[in-house]
N, C-alpha and C positions, 0 to 999 in steps of 0.2 A: 751769373752770381751778384749784377746788381740787382735784378730779380729777387733772387734771396734776401738781399740785403734789404730790399725795402722792405719785404714782408718782415725780417725780421726787427728792424726798427720800427715798428710801431709801436710793440708793449715797454720800448726802452726809457729810462729813467732822465731823458735830456729836457729840458724845459724848451723847445721849439719842435716842427716838422720842418721836415726839407721841402714838403710839397707846397707850405704856405708862400714861400719865396716866391718872388715874380720877375720876370723880363725889365719889370717898371725901375726896379733899383739896380740903382750903380753899385758896382762891384768896388771894394776899396781893393787898390794896387798899393805895395809898398815902393821904392824909389828904385828897384831890381826891375819893376815892371811885374812883380807876379802876387798873387792870392796871399792875402794877409787879415789878420785880424786887426779890426780899429778898435777905437778906444770906447768900451764898454759892449763890445760884440760880444752876443748872445749865444754862438759857437761858442766863444773860448769858452773851454772849462773851466778857468780860475774864475769867471764872471758869473759862474751860477750861485743860488744859493748856499747859504751854511748847510741847512738841512740838508738838500740835494746831495752836497759835495759827502755829509756824513755817509748819506746812505750809500753811497758808490763803491765809497773807503770799506764801509761793513762789511759790504757785498764779497770784495774782493781780498779783506784779510778774511771772510769764513772760506775763503778758496784755501788759503794757507793753513787755518786751523783744518781741514779734510786731509793736508798731506801731513802737518805734525802730529796729529791723531793718528794716523796712520803708521808712521814712521817707527813709532815706538808699541805698538797696540801687541803686537804678537810675543813681547816679552814678557807677558802676563800670563799667557797660555803655551809656553813652551813644552811643558811636561807632557800635555795633550799631544802635541806634534811629536816628541821624541817616543810617545807610545806607542801612536796609531802607526807610525810611518818607520819604526825600527832603525832609527839615527842617535847618533852620540851628542850631546848636548852641544859639543864645537858646531858639528853640523847642522843641528839647529839653530846657530845664532847665525847663520847665513842667511835667515828669514829675514832679520833685521838688516845686515851687512850689504846684502843682493838692494834692497829697498836703498839707502843710502848711498850706494855709488850709482845709482839712477839721478841723486842729485846731481853726483859732477857732471855727466853728460846732459841733464838735461838742459840747464842754462845755456849750453853753448851753442846746443841745436836750436831750441825755441826763443830764446833772447832776440836774433838776429831776425827771425821771422814776424818775431812783434813790431819791429821797426819797419821791415817791408810792409806788410799786410795787417797790422796795426793791432792793438791789444787784444779787443774783445774777439776773432775771430780766431787766435792761440789759445784765448780762453775756453773757449768750445769746444775746440778739437779737444785739446789735452785732457780736459775736466770729462767731457765721454769718454777718453779712451781710458780717463783713470777709472772709472766707474764700469766699463767692459771687463776689464781685467780682472776687476776685482772677484765678478762672477768666478772668474778660472782659479782666484786663491780659494775663494768660499768651499768651492764643489772640487778643487783638484783631486785628480785621480792618483794621484803618488806624488813624491819626493820633488822630484823634479820639476813638475808643473807648477807646484807652489814655489817653489825658486827663480822659475821663469817669471811667473805672474807679477811676484812681490819685484824683480829690476825693472820689470818695464811700468808696473803703477809706479815706481817708484820716481822713474823718467818722467810720466806725464804729471806727476804731482809737482815736481821740481818748478815747471813752468809757472804755478802763482808765488814760489818763492821767489824767483827770478824778476817775473813783471808787474806783481804787488805792490811791490818799491814804487814802480815806476807810475803807477795810477795817483800814488800819493804824491807825486812829483808832477804829475799832469795838475791836479787839483788845487795844491795848498802850497803858501809863501815861504820862503826858508824859517821861519820861528814855527807858524801854525804846521808845519809838516813834521816837526818835533814832537808834537800831541799825536798824530796818526803815527807816526814812527814807532811813537813809546808801545801803543796799542798792538802794533805789527810784532813786534819785539815781545810783546806778550804771551803771545798767540804762538807766535816761534817757540818759546821755552815752558809755553805752562799746558799746550797740545800736549808732548810728550809725555806730561806728568800725571793726568788724567786718565791714559787710555790703558794704560798698564793695571791700575785699580780694575777698570771696568769689566777687563779681559780675566784677572784671576777670578772673580766672581762668576763670571758665565763660565770657568774652566771647572769651578766646583760642581755650579748646578747643573750646566747643561753641556757643553763640550766645546772646541777650539774654533771648531766652525762657525759658534756663532760670534766669533770677534769678528769675523769679516762681516755676518750680516748686520752688526750694529754699522760699517764703513759704509756698507752699501744704502742702508737708512739714512744715515750721515747725509751721504750724497745726495741722494735722492731729495731729501731736504732742500739741499743747499742749490740744485739745479735749477728748478722756478727762479729761484732771486737773480740766478747767473743771468738769465735772458732778458733781463730786465737793464742789465748794464749796457752801457752807450759806450762807443766809442772817447776814449780821451785822450789818446794822442795825437798832440798837438799838427805834427806832419801828415799825421794821416787823416787827420781830420779839415787840415787846408784842402788835401787832396782831394777828397770829396767833394769840398766847397768847389774845388775849380771845376769837376768833371760835370756838378750841377750847372753851374755858369755854361760850360761849353752846352750841355742840353738845349738850354734855354736861347743859345744861337743871340745872346745878344749881342746887336751892331757894334765891332770895336771889340770886342771879348771873346772873340769865337775862337781863339787860338790859346786863350790864357791859359796859364800852367802857377802851380802852387811851388815854393821852393823847393819841396823832398819831388818833383818831376823832373823840374829844370835843371838839378843837380848832375841827372843822369845816372846816377848810381845802381849801378845791378844788384840783385841781391849775391850773387857770386864776390862779388866786391866787398859787400858787407862780412860775409863769412871770413874771407882774409882778412880782416879787420879784427873780426872778433873772436878768430883762432890762433891768432900771435902775438898780439899787442899782451893781451895780461901777462903772457910771461914774460914779457917784457918788463912792464911795470913792475910785477911781482918781486924784482930785483932790488927796485927802487929802496933805498932805507925806509924810509917812514912804510909803504906800503910791506915790505918782507916784514918789518918787526912787528907791524902790527898784525899781520896774517898768522904768525908765529901766537901773539898771545890770543888771540880770536881760536886759533886752532889747538891749542890747552884748554880754553875753558869748555869750547862745544865739544871736545872730545869727552870732559869729566862730564857734559852733562848726559851722554849717552852712555857713560860708563856707570851712573847712578843706576839705572834701570837693573843692570847687575848688582851692584852695592848692595841697594835695598833688600833684596831675596836675601843675601848672605846674612845682613843683619838681624834682620826681623824673622825670617824663616827657618834658615840653619841653626843659627844661633840662640835666636828668643822661641824657634819652635812653634809659629803664626803659622796660620793656613794662606794659600796662595792668592786669597783675595784681599786679607785682610794684613798679609805681609807688603802688600803695595800701597797700603792707604795712606803710611807718611808722606809718599809723594807729594801728596796734596799741599804738604808743607810749602813744597817748591813751586805750586802753581799762586802760592798765595805770596810767596817772597818774590814772584814774577809781578804781580800784581800794584805791592810794596816800591818797588823799583821803577814801574812804569808811572805809579803818581809820583817819585822823586825828580823823573822825567818831566812831568807837566809841570811842576812848581819850577824846575829849571828853566824851561821854556817861556813862562811867565815871567818870570826874573829878568830874561834877555830880553823879551817883549818890551818891557818896562825900562830896561836900560835906552835903547833904542829910540823910545819913544822921547828919553831926555835928548837926545842928539848923540850919544856914544857911540863909538865905535866898534861890532863885534869882531875879533880878530877868529881864524881857523883854530888856534889854539885856545880859545877861550871855553871848545867845546868840551876839553880834557879835562875840566875839572870834577866833570863824574867818573870816568877812569881812574883818577888818580882815587878817590873816595873808594870806589867799583875795586880796586887794584888790591888795597888793605885790606878791605871785608874780604876779599876772597881768599888768599892765603891764611888768614883768622882763620874765619869760619870752616876752612878743611883740616884746620888742626883740631878744632875745636869738634867737630864732626867727628873726624877718625878716631880722636882719644874716648870719647863719652861714648861712643859705640862699640869700641873694641872691649867694654866688659859690661856683661849684662845684668851688674848689679844698678847701673846707672840706669833711670827711670827713664823709657823710650821716649819721653816727651824732650827732653836733652837735644838730643842727635838729631830728633826733629825739627826745635827750632832754628839748632844749627845751619840745617836744612833750607829753612826759612829765608836766612839771612845768605846763605850761600847762592842761592838765585836768584836772591834782589842784586849782588853783589854783580853775576854773572850778565844783567838784564843793564844794567850801567856800564859794563865794559864794552859789552855790544854795542849802544846806541850811539855811545860815545863815539867809539872808533868809526862805525859806519860813517855818523855826521862828518867828522875829521878829513876822514878820505874823500869823501865827497867837495866838502870845502877846499879840500889842499890840490883835490886833481882837475875837477871842474871836468871839461870835455872828457876826458881821461876817467874819468872816476867808475864808469863802468865798467872799463877794461879791470882797474886796482878790483873792484869790490867783486870780479868775476873771478879773476885768481884766487881773492879770496875764500869765494864761496866753494870753489872747486878744493883747495886745499882743507877747509875744516870738514868738510863733508866727506874726503879720504881720510882722514885723521878720524872720524866718527867712526866710518864704517867699521874701520878695523877692532875697535873697540869690544864690541861683544864675543871678540874673537880669542884675548889676552886676558881681559880683566878678571874675570872668575879665578883663573891659573894666580895672578897678578895678589890678590886678595886672599886664596888660600895661601900660598907660600910664605907669604910674606906679613899675613894677620893685618886685621884691618888698619887697625893704627899706627903702623910704620909704613903702609901701604898709601895709607892718607899722607902721611906724612910727607913721601916721596913725591905726591904732587902736590902738597902744601909748599914743599922747599921750590919746584919750578916754580909758581905760584908767585913765590914773595921774591926770586929772582927776578921775575918778569914785571914786576909793580913797579920799577923803576921806569920804565918806558913810557909810561903818560907821564911823569917827571918831566925827563929828560925831554921829551917834545914840547911838553908845555914853555920849558925856558929857553932850546935851543931849536924848535921846529921853525920858526920865521926864516934861521940861517938856513937848515938842512932844506928849507922848500926854495933858499934862492938858487942853489946848487944842483939841485933837482933836475933832470932834461925834462920831468913829466908834469911840472908842478908850476901854472903860470901864476908869477907876483906881480904886484904893480911895478917893482922896478925893472923886473924883464920885459915888460910893457912900454917904461918909458925909454930902456935902452934900445930897443924895435924902432922905437917911434924915431929917436936919434938916429938909429942907421939908415934909417928909410931916407930921414931927411937927408943925412950926408950923400947917399948915394945918388938921391935925386940931384943933387948940386952938380956932383959929379960929373951926372951922365949930361947936364948941360953945357959943365965947362968943355964937353971931348973927350972926357978920360972913359976909360971902360969903367961902365957899372959891373959892380960885385952882383953876384947870384948869391942869394938867401942860402942855397946849398952850400955855396964856397966860403959864405960867412964864418969865423971864427967868435961872433958872439954867443949871447945866450940865445937871442932868437933864430939862430942858426942852428942852434940844438934842438930848439923845439920841432923845428923844421925837416931834423935828419932824415936820412931814409927808414929808419928803426920806428921813426913816429909818425902820426896821422896829424895833419892842421884841422884847427877847429872845423873849418867849413866842412872839410872831408868825416871829420866823425860825427859831425852831426847832420848831415845830407843838405849840407850849404843853405841848410832854411836862415833867412834872414828875417831879425826882428827890428825895425826901428826904434831906435832910443829917443829921438827928438820927436817922436809921436805921441811920445809916451807909453810906448809898451816895453814891455820887461821883459829880459831874455831871458830871465831864471824861469819863465812862466812855459820856455818851450825846452825841457828837459830832451834833448834829440840825442840817444845813441844806442849801441846797438845792442845793451843787455837793458833798456826800462830802468836805469839806477837816475835818482835823482840827482842835479847838479844846480852848482848856483854860481852867481859873479862874483870872485873874490875881490875885484875891484872896489864894489860897490857892496858889498853883503855886509848886511846889518845895519844899513844905512834906510834902507828904506822900512816904514810906517806899515806894521800889519794891520790889517782894518778888522778882522774878528779876531785876534788875538787877545 
């Protein structure tokens, strides 16, 4: 494995080569005696040049483009699949359903592996697997083989969706990260909007197999760039650094370890946390309501791939290719939403430069705007699409603003979850991912019946009504979020940390006075709740990796969690000036 890693490390886009380090250099150790990053360390991904970090970010997000493009592609060629295999429309919808079900299982399996083995190896394995099983889909001998191939490719494709945000967190600070996450969200919502139109025209001119040929070509183009991606997961980088130091046999450092190695955390322990804690956090008030809201928006996204053919093909008589073209409006809307996020990130950066403190609730302004836009544009789209006499551009423009609203909601809530749950953010986002993917997977099975039975206007009004009820969520959290976070068992806040510090001092004094020292697990304090058996301490959640604050190292630069999702330091969040913002 080490030899293979050295071979594959030659073409990667990191600004150094491991073989250039020699035994003369004295390794840097932190206060615990573990290998760590020093100030300005070239091996720390956050110290790489802006251009290099953007290149790696784009490569990671190109993997996401492959996944999202493939998720909805068959919706444009379902007629060809129905004709060739002699199945019904509901059965044909399983081609998308099973792919999205793979989104549910993949993150729970691959994300813990990325913490244990590093992100790069998981990207290699899963993306190659995705390409291989797309061959099965392209040349499926029967409908069962096609369904099996779609489920497996969906499972492999979920790895970039789970781990790419982790790459973003490895490379960027809290404010800069918003720009990269905007690009991630754009691809997440724009990718599914492009592929149905391509698939529709391919079905008219060729056949449905050509849709999967395009997926293979896109994957083949992306693969060479994937092999240039270096390891960005800081605990893994430090582990590789510790192994290199041990190989050099530097006197006094023969047995040095990285924080992850010193923690002794096994893969089984990581899986135990990854498979249990998300479901506990899911029912925390903030996590639950956000999951409910994003599940609604994400389900609607995949409903649109059935709604648009109903509106433009069945009602207006357009062909399979042209009827999918209005979905390009969703791509434009996603780009507009991303642009708003970028402007918001710049505004926050300027506020930070002026010395203002940014609270997690400040992230919710975009969700408040997007929430109103969501239900307004849903009514707009539904009732203008309901009448064929209204020009097609009117519901298409509604779709533009609908997609922009969804992006604002998605990015805002993802950032809010991260800032709220800190070391538990990975679990909160994992539960959110599984919930929204499961709901979206069901959408191809009921959307056609729903809009056929109710009509486009009434069915869209039903969705708009639900969206109107949910639109109050970001307003409630904006006003009462700080109070709710203080009462949460999983949302560390400065008040809780002060209580923990005071409790520890009191316990220490009691211990010195000969009285029994109370254990944390028996404490009724808030910190005790954070250490209850159903939760995991920060050191356990992050592989016990410690970064020295006093030496100028930023803990936010080490997003160590089982799902590779970003985390920020709640106490100091927003106080740090972003160099490249």
